[in-house]
C-alpha positions as CSV (number, residue, x, y, z in Angstrom):
1,M,0.3,0.1,-0.4
2,N,0.9,4.1,-0.6
3,H,2.6,5.9,1.9
4,L,0.2,8.2,1.1
5,H,-2.8,5.7,2.1
6,S,-1.6,3.6,5.7
7,S,-4.0,5.3,7.2
8,L,-7.2,5.0,4.8
9,S,-10.0,1.9,5.1
10,S,-10.5,0.2,1.5
11,E,-13.7,1.7,1.7
12,M,-12.0,5.7,2.2
13,M,-10.0,4.8,-0.9
14,E,-12.9,3.3,-3.0
15,K,-14.6,7.1,-1.7
16,A,-11.7,8.7,-3.6
17,R,-11.6,6.8,-6.5
18,L,-15.4,7.2,-7.4
19,E,-15.2,10.9,-6.3
20,L,-12.0,12.4,-6.0
21,N,-10.5,10.2,-9.5
22,E,-7.6,9.1,-7.1
23,N,-5.8,6.1,-8.4
24,P,-3.0,5.4,-6.1
25,D,-1.1,3.9,-9.5
26,T,-0.3,7.4,-10.5
27,L,-0.5,9.2,-7.6
28,H,3.0,9.9,-6.9
29,Q,3.0,10.9,-10.8
30,D,0.2,13.5,-10.3
31,I,2.0,15.3,-7.2
32,Q,4.8,16.0,-9.1
33,Q,3.2,17.4,-11.9
34,V,1.9,19.5,-9.5
35,R,4.8,20.2,-8.4
36,D,7.0,20.7,-11.8
37,M,4.4,24.2,-11.9
38,I,6.2,25.9,-9.4
39,V,8.5,27.2,-11.6
40,T,5.5,29.4,-13.6
41,R,5.2,31.3,-10.4
42,P,8.5,33.0,-9.4
43,D,6.6,35.3,-7.6
44,I,5.0,33.3,-4.9
45,G,6.9,31.6,-2.3
46,F,5.9,27.7,-1.8
47,L,6.8,27.3,1.7
48,R,5.6,24.0,1.4
49,T,5.7,21.2,-1.3
50,D,5.6,18.0,-0.1
51,D,3.5,14.5,-1.3
52,D,1.2,15.1,1.8
53,F,0.7,18.1,1.3
54,I,0.4,18.6,-2.2
55,L,-2.0,15.4,-1.7
56,R,-5.0,17.4,0.4
57,F,-4.8,19.8,-2.4
58,L,-5.1,17.5,-5.6
59,R,-8.4,15.9,-3.3
60,A,-9.6,19.5,-3.4
61,R,-9.5,20.2,-6.9
62,K,-10.8,16.2,-8.0
63,F,-7.0,15.9,-9.3
64,D,-7.7,18.2,-12.3
65,Q,-3.6,19.3,-11.9
66,L,-4.2,22.4,-13.2
67,E,-7.2,23.8,-11.0
68,T,-4.6,22.2,-7.9
69,F,-2.1,24.4,-8.5
70,R,-4.1,27.3,-8.9
71,L,-5.2,26.6,-5.6
72,L,-2.4,26.0,-4.3
73,A,-1.0,29.1,-5.4
74,Q,-3.9,30.9,-4.5
75,Y,-3.2,29.2,-0.8
76,F,0.3,30.8,-0.5
77,Q,-0.7,33.8,-2.4
78,F,-3.7,34.8,-0.2
79,R,-0.8,34.5,2.9
80,Q,1.5,36.8,1.5
81,Q,-1.0,39.6,0.4
82,N,-2.6,39.3,4.5
83,L,1.2,38.9,6.0
84,D,-0.7,40.4,8.8
85,M,-3.1,37.8,10.0
86,F,-0.9,35.0,9.3
87,Q,2.4,36.8,11.3
88,S,1.7,35.1,14.4
89,F,-0.7,32.1,13.0
90,K,-1.2,29.8,16.4
91,V,-3.2,28.8,19.2
92,D,-1.7,30.9,21.4
93,D,-2.1,34.2,19.2
94,L,-4.5,36.7,21.8
95,G,-7.0,37.6,19.3
96,I,-7.3,33.5,17.9
97,K,-6.9,32.3,21.4
98,R,-10.1,35.0,22.4
99,A,-12.2,33.7,18.9
100,L,-11.6,30.2,20.2
101,M,-12.2,31.0,23.6
102,D,-16.1,31.5,22.5
103,G,-16.8,29.5,19.6
104,F,-15.6,30.6,16.5
105,P,-15.6,28.8,15.3
106,G,-17.7,24.9,17.1
107,V,-16.2,21.5,15.9
108,L,-18.5,18.9,16.5
109,E,-17.4,15.7,17.8
110,S,-19.5,13.6,15.2
111,P,-19.8,13.7,11.1
112,D,-22.5,13.9,10.1
113,Q,-23.8,11.1,8.0
114,H,-22.2,11.1,4.7
115,G,-18.3,11.8,7.6
116,R,-18.5,15.3,6.9
117,K,-17.3,17.6,10.1
118,I,-19.7,19.8,10.8
119,L,-18.3,23.2,11.5
120,I,-20.7,25.9,13.5
121,L,-21.0,29.3,14.7
122,F,-23.5,30.7,16.4
123,A,-23.5,34.4,15.2
124,S,-25.0,36.3,18.0
125,N,-22.0,34.7,21.1
126,W,-20.4,37.8,18.5
127,D,-18.5,39.7,20.9
128,Q,-17.2,42.9,18.9
129,S,-15.7,44.7,21.9
130,R,-13.3,41.3,22.5
131,N,-13.5,39.9,19.0
132,S,-12.1,41.4,15.1
133,F,-14.3,39.5,12.0
134,I,-10.5,39.2,11.2
135,D,-9.7,37.5,14.6
136,I,-12.9,35.0,14.3
137,L,-11.5,34.3,10.3
138,R,-8.4,33.6,11.3
139,A,-9.6,31.4,14.3
140,I,-11.7,29.5,11.3
141,L,-8.5,29.5,8.9
142,L,-6.1,28.2,12.0
143,S,-8.9,25.7,12.9
144,L,-8.9,24.2,9.6
145,E,-5.9,23.7,9.1
146,V,-5.5,21.8,12.1
147,L,-8.8,19.7,10.6
148,I,-7.2,18.9,7.4
149,E,-4.2,17.3,8.4
150,N,-7.0,14.5,8.5
151,P,-6.7,12.4,5.0
152,E,-10.7,11.3,5.8
153,L,-11.1,14.7,6.3
154,Q,-9.5,15.6,3.0
155,I,-11.9,13.0,1.3
156,N,-15.1,13.8,3.3
157,G,-14.9,17.4,3.5
158,F,-17.1,20.3,6.2
159,I,-20.1,21.3,6.6
160,L,-20.7,24.8,8.1
161,I,-23.9,25.5,10.0
162,I,-24.6,29.4,10.9
163,D,-26.6,30.3,13.2
164,W,-28.0,33.2,13.1
165,S,-30.4,33.5,16.1
166,N,-30.4,37.1,18.0
167,F,-27.7,39.1,15.4
168,S,-28.7,42.1,15.6
169,F,-28.5,45.1,12.9
170,K,-26.1,46.8,14.6
171,Q,-23.7,43.3,14.4
172,A,-24.5,43.0,10.7
173,S,-23.4,46.7,9.8
174,K,-20.1,45.6,10.9
175,L,-20.0,43.3,8.1
176,T,-18.8,45.9,5.2
177,P,-18.0,44.1,1.9
178,N,-14.7,44.6,2.0
179,I,-14.0,41.9,5.3
180,L,-16.6,39.3,3.6
181,K,-15.2,39.4,0.0
182,L,-12.0,38.9,2.3
183,A,-13.9,35.8,4.0
184,I,-14.8,34.4,0.7
185,E,-10.7,34.9,-0.8
186,G,-9.6,32.8,2.6
187,L,-12.2,29.9,2.3
188,Q,-13.9,29.1,-1.2
189,D,-10.3,30.4,-3.2
190,S,-7.1,29.8,-1.1
191,F,-8.0,26.8,0.8
192,P,-7.9,22.9,0.1
193,A,-11.0,21.6,2.1
194,R,-14.4,20.5,0.4
195,F,-17.5,22.4,1.6
196,G,-20.3,20.1,1.2
197,G,-22.9,22.5,2.3
198,I,-23.1,26.0,4.3
199,H,-26.6,26.6,6.1
200,F,-28.1,29.2,7.5
201,V,-30.0,28.9,9.9
202,N,-33.1,31.7,11.6
203,Q,-31.7,34.5,9.6
204,P,-33.4,37.3,10.3
205,W,-33.9,40.0,6.7
206,Y,-30.9,42.1,6.6
207,I,-28.6,38.8,6.7
208,H,-30.6,38.2,2.9
209,A,-29.8,41.5,2.4
210,M,-25.9,40.9,3.1
211,Y,-25.9,37.5,0.8
212,T,-27.3,39.5,-2.2
213,I,-24.1,41.8,-1.6
214,I,-21.5,38.9,-1.1
215,K,-23.7,36.8,-3.8
216,P,-21.4,38.4,-7.0
217,F,-18.2,36.8,-5.4
218,L,-19.3,33.3,-4.4
219,K,-19.1,30.6,-7.3
220,D,-21.6,29.1,-9.1
221,K,-21.0,26.1,-7.4
222,T,-20.5,27.1,-4.1
223,R,-24.0,29.2,-4.7
224,K,-25.2,26.0,-5.0
225,R,-24.0,25.0,-1.8
226,I,-25.9,27.0,-0.3
227,F,-29.3,26.6,1.9
228,L,-31.1,28.8,3.9
229,H,-33.4,27.8,5.5
230,G,-34.8,30.5,8.4
231,N,-37.0,29.0,10.9
232,N,-37.5,25.9,9.0
233,L,-35.3,22.9,10.5
234,N,-37.4,20.6,8.3
235,S,-35.3,21.8,5.8
236,L,-31.8,21.0,7.7
237,H,-32.4,17.6,8.7
238,Q,-33.7,17.2,5.6
239,L,-29.8,16.8,4.1
240,I,-28.4,16.5,8.0
241,L,-29.9,13.7,10.1
242,P,-31.1,15.0,13.5
243,E,-28.8,11.9,15.0
244,C,-25.4,14.1,13.8
245,L,-26.6,17.2,15.8
246,P,-27.2,19.2,18.7
247,S,-30.1,20.8,20.2
248,E,-30.0,24.1,18.9
249,F,-30.1,22.2,16.0
250,G,-33.2,20.7,16.2
251,G,-31.0,17.5,16.4
252,T,-31.3,14.7,19.4
253,L,-27.6,15.3,20.8
254,P,-27.0,17.1,23.8
255,P,-26.2,20.8,23.9
256,Y,-23.2,21.7,21.8
257,D,-20.1,22.5,24.6
258,M,-18.9,25.6,23.0
259,G,-15.8,25.1,25.6
260,M,-15.0,21.7,24.0
261,W,-13.0,22.9,20.5
262,A,-10.7,25.6,22.3
263,R,-9.2,22.7,25.0
264,T,-8.8,20.1,21.9
265,L,-6.8,22.8,20.2
266,L,-5.2,24.4,24.1
267,G,-4.8,21.2,25.9
268,P,-6.8,19.6,28.3
269,D,-5.9,22.0,31.0
270,Y,-8.0,24.6,29.8
271,T,-10.4,25.6,31.2
272,D,-12.8,28.6,30.4
273,E,-11.7,31.0,33.2
274,T,-8.3,30.6,32.4
275,E,-5.7,32.0,30.5
276,Y,-3.6,29.8,29.2
277,T,-1.3,29.3,26.2
278,L,0.4,26.4,24.1
279,T,1.8,27.0,20.8
280,Y,0.1,25.4,18.0
281,D,1.2,22.2,15.8
282,A,-1.2,20.8,13.3
283,L,1.1,17.8,12.9
284,H,0.5,17.0,17.0
285,V,-3.2,17.6,17.4
286,R,-5.1,14.8,16.5
287,E,-8.8,14.1,16.2
288,N,-9.3,14.3,19.4
289,C,-12.5,16.7,20.2
290,G,-13.3,14.7,23.6
291,G,-15.5,15.9,26.8
292,G,-13.7,17.7,29.6
293,D,-15.2,18.2,33.0
294,K,-18.7,19.1,32.5
295,D,-18.7,22.0,35.3
296,M,-16.4,23.9,33.4
297,M,-18.8,23.5,30.0
298,K,-20.4,27.0,28.5
299,R,-23.2,26.1,26.6
300,S,-24.1,28.1,23.7
301,Q,-26.6,30.8,23.5
302,S,-29.6,29.4,21.7
303,T,-30.2,26.4,22.5
304,V,-33.8,25.3,21.7
305,E,-36.4,23.0,21.6
306,T,-36.8,21.2,18.7
307,G,-39.0,22.7,15.7
308,T,-39.2,26.0,17.5
309,L,-39.1,29.5,16.2
310,R,-36.9,32.2,16.9
311,Q,-37.3,35.8,16.7
312,T,-34.7,38.1,16.3
313,D,-34.1,41.2,17.2
314,R,-34.4,44.2,14.3
315,E,-32.5,46.5,15.2
316,S,-32.7,50.2,13.1
317,S,-29.9,52.9,14.6
318,T,-27.2,51.8,12.3
319,P,-26.8,51.4,8.4
320,L,-26.9,48.1,6.9
321,L,-23.4,46.8,5.8
322,A,-22.2,50.2,5.5
323,L,-20.3,50.0,2.1
324,D,-16.5,51.2,2.5
């Protein structure tokens, strides 16, 4: 067995073959052909070009070598163009750590029915006096860097659920087109992850307005994978089984523990009350999203009964999405 497949089951290898056009017999040749294209972009510093690293980009682009190289180049170009975002790109950076402690992002321990890792964001938890949007984006990108080390997630991909309950008009006004475009560039255009769906729930009218503004920046494939459920949790359950979801989304799992992913990255001695630091090393963080002391669990702010409709506050004192 190829060493690049040593951690994969035969079922997972077959899925990669069927869905991603992955061929174990030509794998090293595919990787080398992408690597050979690097000389065509001397303006970009390709800081990592090992087989494992290039393979995740091939999987993200279904082994289309030209598209793979384009994504690889955009990955490093995005980092060159936004040096301030990645200068202290580690879990003990104060901004990243605060975002993680506040649940940005949340990462469910169990995958969905298709093996996709579920990321969740409770938008109303954004305390704008504590976390900048850029730090939240950095925490999401850092989390994805950790998760994408898992070959199964390179194949199965991710699901993102954003709960807009109680996300105020005033909070929404901080989501300017410039920073939303930055997020799209970082996640859609410059990261080797397969997103099988982006689900909005309980979104107010001004989030629909925001979506209209960012729609031109989205690829057609991305637009087709964005689902606006509103208060209709049944439509969400048609795509993600309730058995895979916490109670906040009408699922059968317990309410999501907002500190779980932070404890996974920061270490077992972390608590919500302790200023604890530990240098991040993605290669040493494994798929251990396990519990922790229940007494120190920080719950999400939007727990509801299955099917319950939730109201959003609709402040109107701040102009919507101020254009830069």
